[in-house]
C-alpha positions as CSV (number, residue, x, y, z in Angstrom):
1,X,46.3,63.6,283.6
2,X,44.3,60.8,281.9
3,X,42.6,57.6,283.0
4,X,41.2,54.6,281.2
5,X,37.8,53.4,282.4
6,X,36.5,49.9,281.8
7,X,33.1,50.8,280.4
8,X,30.1,48.5,280.0
9,X,27.6,51.1,279.2
10,X,25.9,50.6,282.5
11,X,25.2,53.2,285.2
12,X,27.9,52.2,287.6
13,X,30.7,52.6,285.1
14,X,29.2,55.9,283.9
15,X,29.1,57.2,287.4
16,X,32.7,56.1,288.1
17,X,33.8,58.1,285.0
18,X,31.9,61.2,286.1
19,X,33.4,61.2,289.5
20,X,36.9,61.3,288.0
21,X,36.1,63.7,285.1
22,X,34.7,66.1,287.7
23,X,38.2,66.2,289.2
24,X,39.6,67.6,286.0
25,X,41.0,64.2,284.7
26,X,40.4,63.1,281.1
27,X,38.8,59.7,280.8
28,X,38.8,57.2,277.9
29,X,35.9,54.9,278.2
30,X,37.2,51.5,277.0
31,X,34.6,48.9,276.1
32,X,36.1,45.4,275.8
33,X,34.4,43.3,273.2
34,X,34.5,39.6,274.2
35,X,31.8,38.7,271.8
36,X,29.3,37.9,274.5
37,X,27.8,41.2,275.2
38,X,24.1,41.8,274.7
39,X,22.8,41.0,271.3
40,X,21.1,44.4,270.9
41,X,23.0,47.2,269.3
42,X,24.5,49.1,272.3
43,X,27.0,51.3,270.5
44,X,24.6,54.3,270.3
45,X,23.7,53.9,273.9
46,X,27.3,53.7,275.1
47,X,28.3,56.7,273.1
48,X,25.4,58.6,274.5
49,X,26.4,57.9,278.1
50,X,30.0,59.0,277.3
51,X,28.7,62.2,275.8
52,X,26.7,63.0,278.9
53,X,29.7,62.8,281.2
54,X,32.4,64.0,278.8
55,X,34.4,60.8,278.2
56,X,36.0,59.6,275.0
57,X,34.7,56.2,273.7
58,X,37.0,53.5,272.5
59,X,36.3,49.8,271.8
60,X,38.9,47.0,271.9
61,X,38.1,43.6,270.3
62,X,39.5,40.7,272.2
63,X,37.2,37.9,271.0
64,X,39.8,35.5,269.8
65,X,42.0,36.1,272.8
66,X,39.0,35.6,275.1
67,X,38.1,32.3,273.6
68,X,41.7,31.0,273.7
69,X,42.7,32.2,277.2
70,X,39.6,32.7,279.3
71,X,36.3,31.1,278.4
72,X,37.2,27.5,278.5
73,X,39.9,27.4,281.1
74,X,39.2,30.0,283.8
75,X,41.6,29.8,286.8
76,X,38.8,30.8,289.1
77,X,36.0,28.8,287.5
78,X,32.5,29.8,286.6
79,X,29.6,31.4,288.3
80,X,26.1,30.0,288.3
81,X,26.2,29.5,284.5
82,X,29.0,29.7,281.9
83,X,30.3,33.0,283.3
84,X,34.0,33.1,284.3
85,X,33.5,36.5,285.9
86,X,36.7,36.8,287.9
87,X,39.0,35.7,285.0
88,X,37.0,37.8,282.6
89,X,37.5,41.0,284.6
90,X,41.1,40.2,285.1
91,X,41.6,39.8,281.3
92,X,39.8,43.1,280.7
93,X,42.0,45.0,283.1
94,X,45.1,43.3,281.6
95,X,44.0,44.6,278.2
96,X,43.3,48.1,279.5
97,X,46.7,48.2,281.2
98,X,48.3,47.4,277.8
99,X,46.6,50.4,276.3
100,X,47.9,52.8,279.0
101,X,51.1,53.8,277.2
102,X,49.5,54.0,273.8
103,X,46.7,56.2,275.1
104,X,48.8,58.2,277.5
105,X,46.9,57.1,280.6
106,X,48.3,57.1,284.1
107,X,45.8,54.8,285.8
108,X,42.6,52.7,285.4
109,X,39.1,53.0,286.9
110,X,36.1,50.8,287.0
111,X,32.5,50.9,288.2
112,X,32.8,47.9,290.4
113,X,31.1,48.1,293.8
114,X,32.3,46.1,296.8
115,X,29.7,43.5,297.7
116,X,27.4,44.2,294.9
117,X,27.8,40.7,293.3
118,X,28.5,37.7,295.4
119,X,31.0,36.0,293.1
120,X,32.9,38.7,291.3
121,X,32.7,41.8,293.6
122,X,33.5,40.6,297.1
123,X,36.7,41.7,298.6
124,X,38.6,38.5,297.8
125,X,37.5,38.5,294.2
126,X,38.4,42.1,293.7
127,X,41.9,41.3,294.9
128,X,42.1,38.3,292.6
129,X,41.2,40.5,289.6
130,X,44.2,42.8,290.6
131,X,46.5,39.8,290.8
132,X,45.4,38.3,287.5
133,X,45.8,41.6,285.6
134,X,48.9,42.8,287.5
135,X,47.1,46.1,288.2
136,X,47.8,46.4,291.9
137,X,47.7,50.1,292.8
138,X,46.8,51.2,289.3
139,X,43.1,50.3,289.5
140,X,40.8,52.8,291.2
141,X,37.2,51.9,292.0
142,X,35.6,55.3,292.6
143,X,32.2,54.1,293.8
144,X,33.7,52.0,296.6
145,X,37.1,53.8,297.1
146,X,36.5,54.8,300.7
147,X,35.8,51.2,301.6
148,X,39.1,50.0,299.9
149,X,42.7,50.8,300.5
150,X,44.1,53.9,298.7
151,X,45.5,53.4,295.2
152,X,48.4,55.2,293.5
153,X,46.2,57.9,292.0
154,X,45.0,58.8,295.5
155,X,48.4,58.4,297.2
156,X,50.1,60.5,294.5
157,X,47.5,63.3,294.8
158,X,46.2,62.9,291.3
159,X,42.7,62.2,292.6
160,X,41.1,63.7,295.7
161,X,40.0,60.6,297.8
162,X,37.6,62.7,299.8
163,X,35.5,63.3,296.6
164,X,35.1,59.6,296.0
165,X,32.3,57.3,297.3
166,X,31.8,54.6,300.0
167,X,29.2,52.4,298.4
168,X,29.1,48.9,299.6
169,X,26.5,46.1,298.9
170,X,23.6,45.6,296.6
171,X,21.4,48.6,297.5
172,X,21.6,51.1,294.7
173,X,20.0,54.1,296.4
174,X,23.3,56.1,296.3
175,X,23.8,55.4,292.6
176,X,20.3,56.7,291.9
177,X,21.1,59.9,294.0
178,X,24.3,60.4,292.0
179,X,22.5,59.9,288.6
180,X,20.0,62.5,289.6
181,X,22.7,64.9,290.9
182,X,24.6,64.5,287.6
183,X,21.5,64.8,285.5
184,X,22.1,61.5,283.7
185,X,19.3,60.4,281.3
186,X,18.4,57.2,279.5
187,X,20.8,55.1,281.7
188,X,20.2,51.3,281.9
189,X,18.5,49.6,284.7
190,X,20.9,47.3,286.6
191,X,21.3,43.8,285.3
192,X,23.4,41.6,283.1
193,X,24.4,42.5,279.6
194,X,26.7,39.5,279.4
195,X,25.1,36.5,277.7
196,X,27.3,34.1,279.6
197,X,25.3,34.8,282.8
198,X,22.1,33.6,281.0
199,X,21.1,30.0,281.8
200,X,19.7,29.3,278.3
201,X,22.7,30.8,276.5
202,X,25.0,28.8,278.7
203,X,23.2,25.6,277.6
204,X,23.8,26.5,274.0
205,X,27.5,26.9,274.6
206,X,27.8,23.6,276.4
207,X,25.9,21.9,273.6
208,X,28.1,23.5,271.0
209,X,31.4,22.5,272.5
210,X,30.2,18.9,273.1
211,X,30.0,18.6,269.3
212,X,32.6,21.0,267.9
213,X,35.5,23.4,268.7
214,X,34.5,27.1,268.9
215,X,36.1,30.0,267.1
216,X,35.1,33.7,266.8
217,X,32.9,33.0,263.7
218,X,30.8,30.6,265.7
219,X,29.7,33.2,268.3
220,X,27.0,34.9,266.2
221,X,25.4,31.5,265.4
222,X,24.6,31.1,269.2
223,X,23.0,34.5,269.6
224,X,20.1,34.3,267.2
225,X,17.1,32.0,266.5
226,X,15.8,28.8,267.9
227,X,18.6,26.4,268.5
228,X,18.1,22.7,267.8
229,X,20.2,19.6,267.8
230,X,18.8,17.1,265.3
231,X,18.9,13.2,265.8
232,X,22.0,12.6,263.7
233,X,23.9,15.4,265.3
234,X,23.3,18.4,263.0
235,X,23.0,21.8,264.4
236,X,19.8,23.6,263.2
237,X,19.0,27.3,263.8
238,X,15.7,28.7,262.8
239,X,14.8,32.4,263.0
240,X,12.1,33.6,265.4
241,X,11.3,37.0,263.9
242,X,12.5,39.5,261.3
243,X,15.5,40.6,263.4
244,X,16.6,37.0,263.8
245,X,16.1,36.3,260.1
246,X,18.2,39.3,259.1
247,X,21.0,38.4,261.5
248,X,21.0,34.7,260.3
249,X,21.1,35.8,256.7
250,X,24.2,37.9,257.4
251,X,26.2,35.0,258.9
252,X,29.0,33.7,256.8
253,X,30.4,30.5,258.4
254,X,31.6,27.5,256.5
255,X,30.2,25.2,259.1
256,X,26.7,26.0,258.0
257,X,24.5,26.3,254.9
258,X,21.6,28.6,254.5
259,X,18.0,27.3,254.1
260,X,15.8,29.5,252.0
261,X,12.2,29.2,250.9
262,X,9.9,31.3,248.7
263,X,7.2,31.0,251.3
264,X,6.6,33.6,254.0
265,X,8.6,32.0,256.8
266,X,11.9,31.9,258.7
267,X,15.5,31.9,257.6
268,X,17.5,29.0,258.9
269,X,20.9,27.5,259.1
270,X,22.0,23.8,259.3
271,X,25.3,22.1,259.7
272,X,27.1,21.8,256.3
273,X,27.8,18.1,257.1
274,X,24.2,17.2,258.1
275,X,23.0,13.7,257.2
276,X,20.2,13.2,254.7
277,X,17.8,12.4,257.5
278,X,18.6,15.6,259.4
279,X,18.4,17.6,256.2
280,X,14.9,16.4,255.4
281,X,13.8,16.9,259.0
282,X,15.1,20.4,258.9
283,X,13.2,21.1,255.7
284,X,10.0,19.9,257.3
285,X,10.5,22.0,260.4
286,X,11.2,25.1,258.3
287,X,7.8,24.5,256.6
288,X,6.2,24.0,260.0
289,X,7.2,27.6,260.9
290,X,6.1,29.1,257.6
291,X,2.7,30.9,257.3
292,X,0.2,28.1,256.8
293,X,-1.3,29.2,253.5
294,X,0.2,26.6,251.2
295,X,-0.4,22.9,250.5
296,X,1.4,20.0,248.9
297,X,5.1,19.5,248.4
298,X,7.4,22.5,248.7
299,X,11.0,23.0,247.5
300,X,13.6,24.6,249.7
301,X,17.1,25.7,248.9
302,X,19.8,24.2,251.0
303,X,22.8,26.1,249.8
304,X,23.4,24.9,246.2
305,X,21.0,21.9,246.7
306,X,17.2,21.7,246.6
307,X,15.1,19.6,249.0
308,X,11.4,18.9,248.1
309,X,9.2,17.6,250.9
310,X,5.8,17.7,252.5
311,X,4.9,19.7,255.6
312,X,3.8,16.9,257.8
313,X,5.3,18.1,261.1
314,X,4.2,20.8,263.5
315,X,6.0,23.3,265.6
316,X,5.3,21.1,268.6
317,X,7.4,18.4,266.9
318,X,10.3,20.8,266.8
319,X,10.3,21.3,270.6
320,X,11.8,17.9,271.2
321,X,15.0,19.0,269.6
322,X,15.4,22.4,271.3
323,X,18.7,22.9,273.1
């Protein structure tokens, strides 16, 4: 017997897998990549949690499908920010269900807890997810199973319902008890990992789609650096630290050109169709964020072009353009 678990890397989904694995069922931890997970590298962490409970890790990339079918036209709308949580969960379970035959699985599981999140994990929302994904009966939620109607794995005797949990609400005391009981280490504190729930990131998306259409290649440009919209409409991104600089340097997107300087300072991107005024302004702002041990005119590389200008603006001047 085998199950596919929707796996975020968090404690709840790890516990859900452990409860099923302890009943002698093989579990594949399926992480769905929408493109909007946390910017930090979580692959090592997710694999570590899978190793602790004995689950196989798999990742499925649905970034293009997610942009086309979910993000900009969710049937059930958005949460507080740009997060279409119900539609997002429905899409993830739909994708996992597609994998069942390929991976030899008989049912699905998730770490959802009834009542834990007001929008996406109340009783009505959990049912909407089942309806969207056409997973009625196939999806078992082990942490709240005793508070929900039995699923096919329980009714068919594949899973012993008496060994599942009855967790309801936002209190995480029982999850902490289970983590200690199972000896789990280095698990994440509860909280988001999805950038779409972040207010600042949501503003960046709204600004982007007000000026352009989004595709998969645009997602990394929203994750790193200070994001600015210049007076003539150019998008300008300037690194905040070494990690940002490295990430921005690695971006290959025809909508942007790279800005380089020989000074000790940030890496930056600007819209490839930026006006002359926005281009000069961007050059001055890059210089404003460089280490202030230079004087006079400086030359910066804007792709194949060079811009020479004075540093006569400050970082405070940049703030008026922040998104």
